[in-house]
C-alpha positions as CSV (number, residue, x, y, z in Angstrom):
1,M,20.1,28.8,-24.7
2,S,16.6,29.8,-25.5
3,A,15.3,26.5,-24.0
4,V,16.2,27.5,-20.7
5,F,13.7,30.2,-20.7
6,D,11.0,28.4,-22.6
7,K,8.0,28.1,-20.3
8,P,6.9,24.7,-19.4
9,N,4.0,23.1,-21.5
10,L,0.5,22.0,-20.0
11,R,1.8,18.3,-19.5
12,H,4.7,19.5,-17.4
13,R,2.7,21.6,-15.3
14,I,0.1,19.2,-14.5
15,A,2.6,16.2,-13.8
16,P,3.6,17.4,-10.4
17,M,-0.2,17.5,-9.3
18,L,-0.9,14.1,-10.6
19,Q,1.9,12.9,-8.2
20,G,-0.4,13.2,-5.3
21,F,-2.7,10.3,-6.6
22,D,-1.9,7.1,-4.7
23,G,-2.4,4.4,-7.6
24,P,-3.7,1.4,-5.5
25,L,-6.1,3.7,-3.6
26,A,-7.4,5.3,-6.8
27,F,-7.8,2.0,-8.2
28,A,-9.9,0.8,-5.3
29,V,-12.1,4.0,-5.6
30,F,-12.5,3.4,-9.4
31,L,-13.9,-0.2,-8.7
32,L,-16.3,1.1,-6.1
33,A,-17.4,4.0,-8.4
34,C,-18.2,1.8,-11.3
35,A,-20.2,-0.5,-8.9
36,G,-22.0,2.6,-7.6
37,L,-22.7,3.9,-11.1
38,L,-24.1,0.4,-12.1
39,T,-26.4,0.1,-9.1
40,M,-27.7,3.7,-9.2
41,Y,-28.8,3.1,-12.9
42,S,-30.8,0.3,-11.8
43,S,-32.2,1.2,-8.5
44,G,-32.7,4.8,-9.5
45,F,-34.5,4.1,-12.9
46,D,-37.8,5.9,-12.1
47,H,-36.1,8.6,-10.0
48,G,-35.8,11.2,-12.8
49,T,-32.3,12.4,-13.1
50,R,-30.9,10.6,-9.9
51,F,-28.4,8.6,-11.9
52,M,-26.9,11.7,-13.7
53,D,-26.9,13.7,-10.3
54,H,-25.1,10.7,-8.9
55,A,-22.6,10.9,-11.6
56,R,-22.3,14.6,-11.0
57,N,-21.6,14.2,-7.4
58,M,-19.0,11.7,-8.1
59,L,-17.2,14.3,-10.3
60,L,-17.5,17.0,-7.8
61,A,-16.0,14.6,-5.2
62,G,-13.1,13.6,-7.4
63,F,-12.4,17.5,-8.3
64,I,-12.4,18.1,-4.3
65,M,-10.0,15.0,-3.9
66,F,-7.7,16.4,-6.5
67,I,-7.5,19.8,-5.0
68,V,-7.0,18.5,-1.2
69,A,-4.4,16.2,-2.5
70,Q,-2.4,19.3,-3.5
71,V,-2.6,20.5,-0.1
72,P,0.6,19.3,2.1
73,P,-0.2,17.7,5.4
74,Q,1.5,20.5,7.3
75,R,-1.1,23.2,5.7
76,L,-3.8,20.8,6.6
77,M,-2.9,20.9,10.3
78,S,-3.1,24.6,10.1
79,F,-6.9,24.3,9.3
80,A,-7.5,21.9,12.2
81,V,-8.6,24.7,14.8
82,P,-10.6,26.9,12.6
83,L,-12.4,24.2,10.8
84,Y,-13.4,22.6,14.3
85,V,-14.4,25.8,16.0
86,A,-16.4,26.8,12.9
87,G,-18.1,23.5,12.9
88,V,-19.1,23.3,16.6
89,A,-20.2,26.9,16.3
90,L,-22.5,25.7,13.4
91,L,-23.8,22.9,15.4
92,V,-24.8,25.3,18.2
93,A,-26.6,27.4,15.5
94,V,-28.5,24.3,14.4
95,A,-29.8,24.0,18.0
96,V,-30.8,27.6,18.4
97,F,-32.4,28.3,14.7
98,G,-31.7,25.3,12.7
99,I,-34.2,24.0,10.1
100,T,-36.4,20.9,10.9
101,K,-37.2,18.3,8.5
102,K,-39.0,15.0,9.4
103,G,-38.5,15.7,13.2
104,A,-34.7,16.2,13.0
105,K,-33.1,19.8,13.3
106,R,-30.0,19.1,11.2
107,W,-29.8,22.0,8.8
108,V,-29.1,25.8,9.0
109,N,-29.7,28.4,6.4
110,L,-26.7,30.8,5.9
111,G,-27.8,32.0,2.7
112,I,-27.7,28.4,1.4
113,V,-28.9,25.5,3.5
114,I,-25.9,23.2,5.0
115,Q,-25.8,20.4,7.4
116,P,-22.7,21.2,9.7
117,S,-22.5,17.7,11.1
118,E,-20.9,16.7,7.8
119,I,-18.1,19.2,8.5
120,L,-17.4,17.3,11.8
121,K,-16.7,14.1,10.0
122,I,-13.7,15.6,8.9
123,A,-12.9,18.5,11.3
124,T,-13.1,16.4,14.5
125,P,-10.4,13.8,13.5
126,L,-8.4,16.8,12.1
127,M,-8.6,18.6,15.5
128,L,-7.6,15.6,17.5
129,A,-4.6,14.8,15.5
130,W,-3.6,18.6,15.7
131,W,-3.9,18.1,19.4
132,F,-1.8,14.9,19.8
133,Q,0.8,16.3,17.4
134,K,1.2,19.4,19.7
135,R,1.6,17.0,22.5
136,E,4.0,14.5,20.8
137,G,6.7,13.2,23.2
138,Q,4.8,14.5,26.5
139,L,1.6,12.7,26.3
140,R,0.1,12.5,29.9
141,P,-3.5,11.1,30.9
142,L,-4.7,14.7,31.2
143,D,-4.2,14.9,27.3
144,F,-6.5,12.0,26.6
145,I,-9.0,13.4,28.9
146,V,-9.0,16.6,27.1
147,A,-9.0,14.7,23.6
148,G,-12.3,13.1,24.9
149,L,-13.8,16.4,25.7
150,L,-13.0,17.6,22.2
151,L,-14.9,14.6,20.8
152,A,-17.9,14.8,23.2
153,V,-18.7,18.0,22.2
154,P,-19.8,17.6,18.5
155,V,-20.9,14.0,19.1
156,G,-23.2,15.2,21.8
157,L,-24.6,18.2,19.9
158,I,-25.2,15.9,16.7
159,M,-26.9,13.4,18.7
160,K,-29.2,16.1,20.1
161,Q,-30.6,17.0,16.6
162,P,-31.0,13.7,16.6
163,D,-28.7,12.1,14.0
164,L,-27.6,8.9,15.5
165,G,-25.8,7.7,12.2
166,T,-23.7,11.0,11.8
167,S,-22.9,10.9,15.4
168,L,-21.6,7.3,15.3
169,L,-19.3,8.2,12.4
170,V,-17.8,11.3,14.2
171,L,-17.3,9.0,17.3
172,A,-15.6,6.3,15.4
173,A,-13.2,8.7,13.6
174,G,-12.6,10.5,16.9
175,L,-11.9,7.3,18.7
176,S,-9.7,5.9,16.3
177,V,-7.4,9.1,16.6
178,I,-7.1,8.5,20.2
179,F,-6.6,4.7,20.0
180,F,-3.9,5.3,17.5
181,A,-2.3,8.1,19.7
182,G,-1.4,5.5,22.3
183,L,-4.4,4.9,24.5
184,S,-3.9,1.9,26.9
185,W,-5.7,-1.2,26.3
186,K,-6.5,-1.1,29.9
187,L,-8.9,1.9,29.2
188,V,-10.2,0.2,25.9
189,L,-11.4,-3.1,27.2
190,P,-13.8,-2.0,30.2
191,P,-16.1,0.0,27.7
192,V,-15.8,-3.0,25.2
193,A,-17.0,-5.4,27.9
194,L,-19.8,-3.1,29.1
195,G,-21.1,-3.1,25.6
196,V,-21.0,-6.8,25.3
197,A,-22.8,-7.1,28.7
198,A,-25.5,-4.5,27.5
199,V,-26.2,-6.8,24.2
200,A,-26.3,-9.6,26.4
201,V,-28.9,-8.2,29.0
202,L,-30.8,-6.9,25.9
203,L,-31.1,-10.2,24.3
204,V,-32.1,-12.0,27.4
205,F,-34.6,-9.5,28.6
206,E,-35.7,-8.3,25.1
207,S,-39.5,-8.9,26.0
208,Q,-39.5,-6.7,28.8
209,L,-37.2,-4.1,27.6
210,C,-39.2,-3.7,24.1
211,A,-42.5,-3.9,26.0
212,P,-44.9,-0.9,24.7
213,G,-44.6,2.1,27.0
214,F,-41.1,0.9,28.3
215,S,-38.5,3.9,28.1
216,W,-34.8,3.4,28.2
217,G,-34.2,7.3,28.9
218,F,-31.0,7.7,27.3
219,L,-32.3,7.2,23.6
220,H,-35.1,8.8,21.5
221,D,-38.1,6.7,21.1
222,Y,-37.5,6.2,17.5
223,Q,-34.0,4.9,18.4
224,Q,-35.1,2.7,20.9
225,Q,-37.7,1.2,18.4
226,R,-34.9,0.6,15.8
227,V,-33.0,-1.4,18.4
228,C,-36.1,-3.5,19.2
229,T,-37.0,-3.8,15.7
230,L,-33.6,-5.2,14.9
231,L,-34.1,-7.9,17.5
232,D,-37.5,-9.1,16.1
233,P,-38.5,-7.3,12.7
234,T,-41.5,-9.6,12.6
235,K,-43.3,-8.0,15.4
236,D,-44.0,-5.0,13.2
237,P,-43.8,-6.4,9.5
238,L,-45.6,-3.6,7.9
239,G,-44.2,-0.7,9.9
240,K,-40.9,-0.4,11.8
241,G,-39.6,-3.9,10.7
242,F,-40.7,-3.5,7.0
243,H,-37.2,-2.0,6.0
244,I,-35.2,-4.8,7.4
245,I,-37.4,-7.4,6.5
246,Q,-37.5,-6.2,2.6
247,G,-33.8,-5.9,2.8
248,M,-32.9,-9.4,3.8
249,I,-35.5,-10.6,1.3
250,A,-33.7,-8.8,-1.4
251,I,-30.2,-9.9,-0.4
252,G,-31.3,-13.7,0.0
253,S,-33.2,-13.6,-3.3
254,G,-29.9,-12.8,-5.0
255,G,-28.5,-16.1,-4.4
256,I,-24.8,-16.7,-5.5
257,F,-24.9,-15.2,-8.9
258,G,-27.8,-12.7,-8.7
259,K,-30.9,-12.2,-10.6
260,G,-28.9,-9.8,-13.3
261,F,-28.4,-6.1,-14.1
262,M,-32.0,-4.3,-14.0
263,Q,-33.5,-7.7,-13.1
264,G,-34.0,-7.3,-9.4
265,T,-37.9,-7.7,-8.7
266,Q,-37.6,-6.5,-5.1
267,T,-36.0,-3.3,-6.4
268,H,-38.1,-2.5,-9.6
269,L,-41.3,-3.4,-7.9
270,E,-40.4,-1.0,-5.2
271,F,-40.6,-3.3,-2.3
272,I,-37.0,-2.0,-0.9
273,P,-37.5,1.4,0.7
274,E,-34.8,4.2,0.3
275,R,-33.4,2.0,-2.4
276,T,-31.1,4.5,-3.9
277,T,-29.8,5.7,-0.6
278,D,-29.6,3.7,2.8
279,F,-30.6,0.6,1.4
280,I,-29.1,0.6,-2.0
281,F,-26.9,-2.4,-0.8
282,A,-30.0,-4.4,-0.8
283,A,-30.6,-3.7,-4.5
284,Y,-27.0,-4.3,-5.3
285,S,-27.2,-7.8,-3.6
286,E,-30.3,-8.8,-5.3
287,E,-28.9,-8.0,-8.9
288,F,-25.3,-9.2,-8.4
289,G,-25.7,-11.9,-5.9
290,L,-23.0,-13.4,-3.2
291,L,-20.2,-13.1,-6.0
292,G,-20.9,-9.3,-6.4
293,N,-21.1,-8.8,-2.6
294,V,-17.5,-10.7,-2.5
295,F,-16.2,-8.3,-5.1
296,L,-17.7,-5.3,-3.1
297,I,-16.3,-6.2,0.3
298,I,-12.9,-7.0,-1.1
299,S,-12.8,-3.7,-2.9
300,F,-13.7,-2.1,0.5
301,L,-10.9,-4.0,2.5
302,F,-8.5,-3.3,-0.3
303,L,-9.3,0.5,0.2
304,V,-9.1,0.4,4.0
305,L,-5.8,-1.7,3.9
306,R,-4.2,0.7,1.4
307,G,-5.4,3.6,3.8
308,L,-3.7,1.9,6.9
309,A,-0.6,1.3,4.9
310,I,-0.6,5.1,4.0
311,A,-1.0,5.7,7.8
312,L,1.7,3.4,8.8
313,D,4.2,4.9,6.4
314,A,3.2,8.6,7.1
315,P,6.1,10.9,7.9
316,T,4.5,12.9,11.0
317,L,2.4,12.0,14.1
318,F,-0.2,14.1,12.8
319,S,-0.2,12.5,9.4
320,R,-0.4,8.9,10.9
321,L,-3.4,9.7,13.0
322,L,-5.3,11.7,10.5
323,A,-4.8,8.9,7.7
324,G,-5.7,6.2,10.2
325,A,-8.9,8.2,11.2
326,V,-10.0,8.8,7.7
327,T,-9.4,5.3,6.9
328,M,-11.6,4.3,9.7
329,I,-14.3,6.4,8.5
330,F,-14.7,4.5,5.3
331,F,-14.7,1.3,7.2
332,T,-17.2,2.4,9.5
333,Y,-19.5,3.7,6.4
334,A,-19.3,0.3,4.8
335,F,-19.6,-1.9,8.0
336,V,-22.5,0.0,9.4
337,N,-24.5,0.2,6.1
338,M,-23.9,-3.4,5.2
339,G,-24.8,-4.4,8.7
340,M,-27.9,-2.6,8.9
341,V,-29.3,-3.7,5.7
342,S,-28.4,-7.3,6.5
343,G,-30.2,-6.9,9.8
344,I,-27.1,-7.4,12.1
345,L,-27.0,-3.6,13.2
346,P,-30.1,-1.1,13.7
347,V,-31.2,1.1,11.1
348,V,-29.4,4.5,11.5
349,G,-29.2,6.2,8.2
350,V,-25.5,5.6,7.1
351,P,-25.0,5.6,3.4
352,L,-22.6,2.9,1.4
353,P,-19.4,4.9,0.2
354,F,-19.5,5.7,-3.3
355,I,-22.8,3.4,-4.0
356,S,-25.5,5.5,-2.0
357,Y,-27.0,8.8,-3.6
358,G,-26.1,11.8,-1.5
359,G,-24.2,14.9,-2.5
360,T,-23.0,15.9,1.0
361,A,-21.8,12.6,2.0
362,M,-19.7,12.3,-1.4
363,V,-18.0,15.6,-0.8
364,T,-17.1,14.4,2.5
365,L,-15.6,11.2,1.0
366,G,-13.8,13.3,-1.5
367,M,-12.1,15.1,1.0
368,G,-11.1,12.1,3.0
369,L,-9.6,10.6,-0.2
370,G,-8.0,13.8,-0.7
371,I,-6.3,13.8,2.7
372,L,-5.1,10.2,2.1
373,M,-3.6,11.2,-1.2
374,S,-1.8,14.2,0.2
375,I,-0.3,12.2,3.2
376,S,0.6,9.5,0.5
377,K,2.5,12.3,-1.5
378,A,4.2,13.7,1.3
379,K,5.7,10.3,2.3
380,R,7.2,9.7,-1.3
381,L,8.6,13.2,-1.2
382,V,10.1,12.5,2.1
383,Q,11.6,9.2,0.9
384,S,12.9,10.8,-2.4
């Protein structure tokens, strides 16, 4: 009889919390984290405590993932409006009295220095998913226009800082929510066709459009230079084109099997700029080669496919849209980073998830994983 009143032991108290972990998703993250630690140990060999800091950031992201995974999607929805409003307010604060570093005003001091744009990577898709959940069953064209405005505000403020990389990530996350909510293909195809046409014009008239002194108007000078450098990095091999050229050399020199762990010459002779952050994929490719890249791409694809599977099985519209958007954040991170290091996309300062060094980005990734875990847990509870 006394057993009825016995307090549950620690194992029984923790077991329900561990139910929030989706096994396949956790496995994909584990593989990527291992690759990240190996690469950081090699590429950050002369960066002091960078390897230990990277490991600490991973542990912090894991803790945040564990906490967020315990929050049910219905509770997450209640955070949507206040988190979005606070994030936009902080972006306005950055524009008014933010801290400028290296020509960009992206930080604000509130006792501690924070980068509000990172908040909007999660807050924007959260807000849009909340909006479409509220309009479920009665969606009209006006609702998509409102959603577009909700997305345009943070994207515009972030681009103004300027921070093209983060603005693209927020834009991709927001557009994925709008698309998954049921945006007609008739509205999707025209901008896609316009983008393809713009790329074609740029390729044909590259010499005129990238001539010295010619301004495009809608981009900052450094952003215009990045696009022109992408088209022909050899025009300025020791300046603007140095990053792309050295990245491609490192990737190509890795061959099929790579030069071996800690054996990358481009990395250890410091030819690769930002080798622990934006260009860490070049360092990884040099040491682990084509086979290592195939492993990395398969791991990312597995993570993305698992995230989309969670989105498809989610019990509510809010959960489906949010899971789909978070999954597309991971896809965009990986695709843009690998693309810019490989020379097929402009350099925009986007880290490679779980591989690149960076505490703020790692925390954002941890929150995203926690959201996916929470939605996966909610699906299993509904099914049971």
